[in-house]
Structures are given as C-alpha cells and as structure tokens.
N, C-alpha and C positions, 0 to 999 in steps of 0.2 A: 550415464544418462544424459541425453541431450534435450534441452528445452529450447523451443523456438517460439519467440514472442515477437509478433509484429506490432502490436498495439499495447500501450500500457493499460492494464486493467481490462476487465471484460464488459464494462459499461452496463447499460440497462437491459439485461437479459435475465431470463429465469435461470436460477442456479439450482443444480440438482444435489450438490454436495454441501455439507456443513461442517464447520469446526467450531469449537468453543475456545476462546482465548481469554485468559484472565489478565487484567491490567490493573495497575495501581490507580488510585483516585487521581493522582497528578497526570498520569498518562491519559486517562479518560477525559479529564478537563482539557488537556492539550489537544486531543482529537476533536473535541466539541468546538474549541476555539478555532481550530483550523477549518472546520466545517462552516462556522460563522464568517470567518475571514474570506473563504472562497465565495460565499454568497454576497457579502457586503462589498468587497473590494474588486471581485472579479466576475460577478453576475452568474456564478455557477451554483445552482441549487442541487447539491448532491448529498446523499446520506453517508453516514459513517462507514457503512459496509463498502460502498464504492471507493471511498478514500483508502480504506485498508486494502482492498483488492488491487487498487492501482499502486499503492506503496509496495505490496508484495511483488507485483509484476515488475516494477522498476528495480527492486532489489535482486530478483532472479535474473533479469537482463544484465545488470551490472556484474553479477557473479559469473554469468556465462561469458561475458566479454573480457573481464579483467582477472578472473580467478582469484589467486591469493592476494592480489592488489585491490580487490573490490572493497567497497565500504562495509559490506556485510561481514566479510572475513575479518577486517580490521576491528570492527565493533565487537565481534564475538571472541576475539583472542584475549 
C-alpha cells in the first residue's frame, strides 16, 4: 500500500470518516496542553482533532519515507 501525503494533516475541511481512540488521562492532558501551547505561543487556534490528524499524517509520512527506521516503528517495537 502506498500513501502519498503532500501536506501534514487535512486542515479545516469537512471529514466524512470517524474513528474513536481511547487515551489515558495523561495523554488527554498532554494533548490539551499542546493545543493551548499552539494558541498561546504560536498564535494557532486549532482543535484537538486537527492536532491528531496532523500527527497521524506526519507519522504516516515518516513511515513511508523511513520504513523500519521511522519513529513509529521504533516506538511500536
């Protein structure tokens, strides 16, 4: 399977597909802190979904580019 990603994340568009992901309280707190940091320090008012979509896109691009040397593979081993 080949995935071509030109831009990280899909941005502010209507999304047709949905998944449910369960996270720990600490992971949710870290995600919310990242959202607040993006707003306070970088002037980016984004929602948690956009952060997650961008993170997924970056991980998939890294996997496609680096394969077994990608951060995703290293973290999951």
